C-alpha positions in Angstrom: 0.0 0.2 0.2 1.0 3.7 -0.6 2.7 5.4 2.3 0.6 8.4 3.8 1.1 11.6 1.6 2.3 14.5 2.8 0.2 17.9 2.1 0.2 19.4 -1.2 1.3 22.8 0.1 4.3 21.1 1.7 5.2 19.1 -1.3 4.9 21.9 -3.6 7.7 23.7 -1.9 10.3 20.6 -2.3 12.8 20.5 -4.8 11.8 16.8 -5.8 8.4 17.9 -7.0 10.0 21.1 -8.8 12.4 18.7 -10.7 9.3 16.3 -11.1 7.4 19.1 -12.5 10.0 20.0 -15.1 10.3 16.4 -16.3 6.7 15.6 -16.8 7.1 15.5 -20.6 9.9 12.8 -19.8 7.7 10.9 -17.6 4.9 11.1 -20.2 7.2 9.8 -23.0 8.1 6.9 -20.7 4.9 5.1 -21.1 6.1 4.1 -24.3 9.1 2.1 -23.1 9.5 -1.4 -22.8 5.8 -2.6 -22.1 3.6 0.0 -23.3 1.5 -0.6 -26.1 2.3 3.1 -27.4 4.9 3.4 -30.1 8.0 5.7 -29.3 7.6 8.9 -31.2 9.8 11.3 -29.4 13.5 11.8 -30.5 14.6 11.8 -26.7 13.0 8.2 -26.2 14.7 7.0 -29.5 17.8 8.2 -28.0 17.0 6.3 -24.9 16.1 3.2 -26.8 19.5 3.4 -29.0 21.4 2.7 -25.9 20.1 -0.5 -25.9 20.4 -1.3 -29.8 23.7 -3.4 -29.4 23.8 -6.0 -27.0 26.1 -6.0 -24.1 29.2 -8.4 -24.6 28.7 -11.4 -22.5 31.3 -12.0 -19.7 34.1 -14.2 -20.2 34.3 -15.6 -16.8 33.0 -15.7 -13.3 31.9 -12.2 -11.9 32.1 -10.1 -8.4 28.8 -8.4 -8.0 27.8 -6.1 -5.3 24.4 -5.9 -4.1 22.7 -2.9 -3.0 19.1 -2.8 -1.6 16.7 -4.2 1.0 14.7 -7.5 1.8 13.8 -8.3 -1.5 17.4 -8.7 -2.1 18.0 -10.4 1.3 20.5 -13.0 2.2 19.2 -16.2 0.5 18.9 -14.7 -3.1 22.7 -13.3 -3.7 23.6 -17.0 -1.9 21.6 -19.0 -4.2 23.0 -17.1 -7.4 26.2 -17.7 -6.4 25.7 -21.6 -6.3 24.2 -21.4 -9.5 26.9 -19.3 -11.3 30.6 -20.7 -12.3 33.1 -21.4 -9.6 34.8 -18.0 -8.9 31.5 -16.1 -8.7 31.8 -13.8 -5.2 29.5 -11.2 -3.8 28.9 -8.6 -1.0 25.9 -6.5 0.0 24.7 -3.8 1.9 20.9 -4.0 2.9 18.2 -2.4 4.9 14.5 -2.9 5.7 12.6 -1.1 2.5 15.3 1.3 2.0 15.5 3.7 -0.6 18.6 4.4 -2.4 18.5 7.8 -1.3 18.9 6.5 2.1 21.7 4.4 1.2 23.5 7.4 -0.2 23.4 8.7 3.3 24.8 7.9 6.7 24.2 4.4 7.7 22.0 5.5 10.8 19.6 6.8 8.3 18.7 3.0 7.1 16.2 1.5 9.0 17.2 -2.1 9.8 20.9 -1.6 9.3 22.4 -3.6 11.9 20.2 -6.6 11.8 20.2 -6.8 7.8 24.0 -6.4 7.5 24.9 -8.7 10.4 26.5 -11.5 8.1 30.0 -12.1 6.5 29.1 -10.6 3.1 28.0 -7.0 4.2 30.7 -4.5 2.9 30.0 -0.7 3.1 28.4 0.2 -0.4 30.9 3.2 -1.0 33.8 1.8 0.1 32.9 -1.4 -2.1 32.2 0.7 -5.2 35.2 3.4 -4.4 37.3 0.0 -4.7 37.1 -1.0 -8.4 37.0 -4.6 -7.0 33.5 -5.3 -8.5 32.6 -6.4 -12.3 28.9 -5.8 -11.6 26.8 -3.6 -9.5 23.0 -4.3 -9.0 20.9 -2.1 -7.2 17.2 -2.0 -6.7 14.6 0.7 -5.2 12.3 0.6 -2.4 8.8 -0.7 -2.8 6.4 1.2 -3.3 8.3 2.1 -6.7 6.1 5.4 -6.9 6.6 6.4 -3.7 10.5 6.1 -4.5 10.0 8.3 -7.5 7.7 10.9 -5.8 9.4 11.3 -2.4 12.8 10.1 -2.7 14.3 11.3 -5.9 14.9 7.7 -7.4 16.3 8.9 -11.0 18.7 11.1 -9.0 19.8 8.4 -6.7 20.2 5.9 -9.4 22.4 8.1 -11.3 24.4 9.2 -8.4 25.0 5.6 -7.4 25.9 4.7 -11.1 28.4 7.5 -11.1 30.1 6.6 -8.1 30.4 2.9 -9.5 31.7 4.1 -12.8 34.4 6.5 -11.3 36.6 3.8 -9.9 35.4 1.2 -12.6 34.7 2.7 -15.8 34.0 -0.7 -17.4 31.7 -2.1 -14.7 28.3 -3.6 -15.5 25.3 -1.7 -13.8 21.7 -3.3 -13.5 18.7 -2.3 -11.9 16.7 -5.1 -10.3 13.0 -4.5 -11.0 11.0 -5.9 -8.2 7.1 -6.1 -7.8 4.0 -4.5 -5.8 2.1 -6.1 -2.9 0.3 -9.3 -3.9 -2.8 -7.4 -2.5 -2.3 -4.2 -4.6 -5.6 -2.5 -5.0 -4.3 -2.0 -8.6 -3.8 -5.4 -9.4 -0.8 -7.3 -8.9 -0.3 -8.7 -12.4 -1.7 -5.6 -13.9 1.2 -3.7 -12.3 3.9 -5.9 -13.2 2.8 -5.4 -16.7 2.6 -1.8 -16.4 5.1 -0.8 -14.1 8.3 -1.4 -16.1 7.4 1.0 -18.7 5.6 3.6 -16.3 8.2 3.7 -13.7 11.2 1.3 -13.8 12.2 2.1 -17.2 9.8 4.7 -18.5 10.6 7.0 -15.6 14.0 6.3 -13.6 16.0 5.0 -16.3 14.7 7.6 -18.9 15.7 10.0 -16.7 18.8 8.7 -15.1 20.0 6.1 -17.6 21.7 8.3 -20.5 25.7 8.1 -19.5 27.2 11.5 -20.5 30.8 10.2 -21.2 30.6 7.0 -23.6 30.2 4.5 -20.5 27.5 1.8 -20.7 24.0 2.4 -19.8 22.2 1.0 -16.8 20.7 -2.2 -17.5 17.6 -4.1 -16.2 17.0 -7.4 -14.1 13.4 -7.9 -14.9 12.6 -9.9 -12.0 9.2 -8.4 -11.6 8.3 -9.6 -15.4 9.5 -12.8 -15.0 7.5 -13.2 -11.5 4.5 -12.3 -13.9 5.2 -14.9 -16.5 5.8 -17.5 -14.0 2.7 -16.7 -12.1 0.6 -17.0 -15.0 2.3 -20.2 -15.9 1.6 -21.7 -12.2 -2.1 -20.8 -12.8 -2.2 -22.1 -15.9 -1.0 -25.6 -14.9 2.6 -25.5 -15.9 4.5 -25.8 -12.9 4.3 -29.1 -11.3 3.5 -28.8 -7.9 2.1 -25.2 -7.8 -1.0 -24.0 -8.3 -1.3 -20.3 -7.4 1.1 -17.2 -7.3 1.1 -16.9 -3.4 3.2 -20.1 -3.4 6.3 -18.1 -4.4 5.9 -16.1 -1.3 6.6 -16.6 2.6 3.8 -17.8 5.1 3.9 -18.2 8.7 3.4 -20.9 10.8 -0.5 -20.4 10.7 -0.3 -20.3 6.9 -0.8 -16.4 6.9 0.9 -15.4 3.5 3.4 -12.6 3.1 2.3 -10.1 0.6 5.7 -9.1 -0.8 8.3 -11.2 0.5 9.4 -14.3 -1.2 10.0 -17.7 -0.2 12.5 -20.2 -1.2 10.8 -21.1 -4.5 10.7 -17.2 -5.0 14.4 -16.4 -4.1 15.2 -19.3 -6.6 13.1 -17.6 -9.4 15.0 -14.5 -8.7 18.2 -16.0 -8.5 17.6 -17.6 -11.9 16.9 -14.3 -13.3 20.0 -12.7 -12.0 22.1 -15.5 -13.3 20.4 -15.5 -16.8 20.9 -11.6 -17.1 24.5 -11.2 -15.6 26.0 -14.0 -17.3 23.8 -14.3 -20.4 23.5 -17.9 -20.2 20.1 -19.9 -20.4 19.5 -21.3 -17.1 18.1 -24.6 -18.2 19.5 -27.5 -16.9 20.7 -25.5 -13.6 20.9 -27.1 -10.2 17.6 -26.7 -8.0 18.5 -28.2 -4.6 20.2 -25.3 -3.3 21.2 -23.6 0.0 20.0 -20.3 1.9 22.5 -17.7 3.0 23.0 -19.5 6.4 23.6 -22.6 4.9 20.6 -24.8 5.5 18.9 -26.4 2.8 16.4 -24.4 0.9 13.0 -26.3 0.0 13.1 -27.5 -3.4 10.9 -27.6 -6.5 10.7 -30.9 -8.6 12.9 -31.3 -11.3 10.2 -30.7 -13.9 9.1 -27.6 -12.2 12.6 -26.0 -12.1 13.2 -26.7 -15.7 9.8 -25.3 -16.7 10.9 -22.0 -14.5 14.3 -21.8 -16.2 12.7 -22.0 -19.6 10.4 -19.3 -18.5 13.2 -17.0 -17.3 15.2 -17.3 -20.3 11.9 -16.7 -22.5 11.5 -13.2 -20.8 14.7 -11.8 -20.4 15.6 -12.4 -24.0 12.7 -10.2 -25.1 13.6 -7.4 -23.4 16.6 -5.2 -25.0 17.3 -3.2 -21.7 18.5 -6.7 -20.2 21.7 -6.6 -22.3 21.1 -9.9 -23.9 21.0 -10.1 -27.7 17.7 -11.2 -29.0 17.4 -14.7 -30.2 20.2 -15.8 -27.7 20.3 -19.7 -27.8 18.2 -21.8 -25.7 17.8 -25.1 -24.8 20.0 -27.5 -22.1 22.6 -28.2 -24.5 22.9 -24.5 -25.6 22.9 -23.6 -21.8 25.5 -26.3 -20.9 28.0 -25.2 -23.7 27.6 -21.6 -22.5 28.2 -22.5 -18.6 31.2 -24.2 -20.1 32.5 -21.3 -21.8 32.5 -19.3 -18.4 34.3 -22.1 -16.7 37.3 -22.6 -19.3 38.6 -19.3 -19.1 39.6 -19.9 -15.1 
């Protein structure tokens, strides 16, 4: 649900709203990007689309990744990604509770849940990490609700700031915005939001305003976990995923069976880890392991082999249709091709 709104008079005096008003034209144009049915007609939008006309070169080996975000990153999903990735993959993170990128930019005492979320061996201060130049990949995500992140926390500006900081020490770093999802009980409809939010907000507003580099650097790419969630949820409810029957089964439940409306369970974490793997390594996840461990080393709940394979296929189907992932259109699919792709990543070690 949306957070309580400040008064209109107070909002009108804020620099964020003044900047928002100046950018209204870009925001409207953003509706045409990635998922909207309206064709792009503006030169600025065409320039944005041109950033993704050439695919990002595939990595040649294991990657070191820094994750910045909150509980929809968590500890388990990056650990699962490390198990799926080629040997040598490494990662660290900085997390908070529902933290906007603006709060991560400031001192740690502004980050709600900082001590609890970062009490693990993979924590590293975000500024120190990016200034070190140690990382091949930087993945950031914005708070939920995404509309509030833009409205009150100047999301495009802080996406730009974090990207600039990462590039300053490592000009060739690959930067990604991890697209998440709204509450399952969203009054606007969960699937409807997953279909329209990328074009309206994630790409159409945040990246359209923040994602155009000024010095010839690579643009900011997208990890479209929200759109993958939507595709898999539809497949589940169409009876295509063995052992699952409804979208809620991707999300946590307490001991009494009450479902968490936003946080994934082990199945959901696995799905998001597959999505990260597919985008970062540009290999189909078909044939990857499905019996993994959580961040604390305990065994995660696992899908059946058939269910895992179908999820893997759907992940690749989605990510290869979105130019903003950096993956070449028509990239090879199938277990044999996926194994060959993985073998190339391993061979260079």
